[in-house]
N, C-alpha and C positions, 0 to 999 in steps of 0.2 A: 262583712256579711254576718247574718244571724247564725249561719252554720258554715264553718270553714269549707272552702272549695265550691260553694254554691254562689251563683250569680245574683247580684242585687241591682242590676241595671234598671233604670226607670221604665224602659219599654218592655219589661219582661212579660207583662200580661197581654200585650198586643201581638207578641210573636207566637208562633206555633209551639207546642210543647216539646222540649228536648227530652231525651231518654230519662226514664225514672232513675233516681239515685237510690242507693240501698240504705236509707236512714229510716228506720221503722219504729213505731210506738204501738204497743198493744193497749187497747182501750175498750171501754164501753161508753157510748155517748148518752148521757143522762139529760133529758129535756126538762126544763123548768116547768113547762106546762103539763100538768097531770102526772109527773114523775115517771115517765116512760123512758126506756132505753131504746135507741134506734135499732131496729132489726133489719138485716138484709137476708132475704130468704132465697133458697135455691131456684124457685120458680120465677124470680125476677121481681117479686113483691117487696116493697119497703113499707114498714109500719113501726109502731112503737108498742112495747110490752113492758109491764111493770115488774115482772119477775126478775130478781137480781141475777140468778144463775143461768138464764136462758142461753144456750149455745149460739143462737143466731144473732144475739146482741153483741157478741165479741167482734171487735173491729180492729183492723190494722191501719194505722196512719202511715202512709208512705210519702215521705217528704219529697217534694218536687223542687222547690226553690224558696229561699228566704227573701223577704221584702221588708221595707220600712213600714208598710201598711198592714203587714201580716205575712202569713206563710201560705204558699200554694201547695196543696197536697191532694192525694188520692185516698179515698176511704174504701177499704176492702173488708167485706164480711169474711172472717177467717173460716167459718164453718162452710159457708156456701161457695167461697172462692170467687165471689162476684164483686163488682165495683159499683159504688153508689154513683148515680148520674142524674142529671136533670134535663128533661126534654125542652124543646123550643116553646112548648106550651106551659112550661113551669112544673111539669109533673115529675115526681121522684120515681125512679125505677132502679133496678140493678142490671148491670151488663156483664156478660162473661169476659169481656175484654175492656181494656182502657181505651176510651175515645176522648174526643175534645169536650164531651159533655160530662166527663168524669173528674175534672180538675176543679177544686174549690179553694177559695181564699178564706183561710182561717184567721179570725181577728179576735183578740182578747178585748172585751168591752169594759167599760167603766165599772160595771156591776160584778166583774170577775168571772162572768160566763163568756163562752166563746160563741161566735156566729160563723156560719159557713155560707158563702155566696158562690154561685157557679161562675167560674172564670170566664166562660164563653158568653155569659149574659150579664156581666158586671154593670153595664149601662142601664139595665132594666131594674136594678136594685132589688133583686129577688133573693130570698133566703131559704135554706133548708129549714123546715118547720114541721112540728107535729101538733095536731089538735089535741084537746083534752081526751078525746076518745082513743087516741093513738094512731088515727089515720093521718097520712101525710097531708099537709096543707099545700095547695098549689102556689107556685111562686108569685103570680100577680096579686094574690091576696095576703102577701106577707109584707111587713115593714119593721124597721127597727123600733123597739119599744114593746112589741108583742112578746108575751111570755113564750109563745110557740117557737120563736127563733133562737132562744138562748139554750145552750148546751154546756154541760160540764163533761170534759173528757176524763173519765175515771180510769186511771192507770191500772193495768193488770200486771201481775208478776209473771215470771217466765213460765209458770204452770198454766197460765191463762185464767187465773182466778183473782 
């Protein structure tokens, strides 16, 4: 396993989500497209913002399970206390609770950036993405190779900076 004690069975993504594990990483998600950090706001809005120290761009990665193709995780906005999610139309939003739309497959790509695909809609090949304006890009308009889908998780220290 990528993380001791976590399952790496081949059918992991086809099963329902087991309880969350307590393996966490404090980050800011920096998008290659436009230099925005992903923000999760208290009103449910998701967008990008360029400011480095913005409190709504602080995120917590909560590891769900390790896989050979990547890691399944939940992304929580630490200030808002809400979870990143993608609807069945491919729209990004934040939810006050974890749902089946809150699990994402994180994959380190050849360019050393990460991509995030919604576990629930893997067969649709959608990605979390931000336009140059910082607005979220809808899943059906995303594909690998676009700058909008590439993110660098910037590790934060224990103080959140």
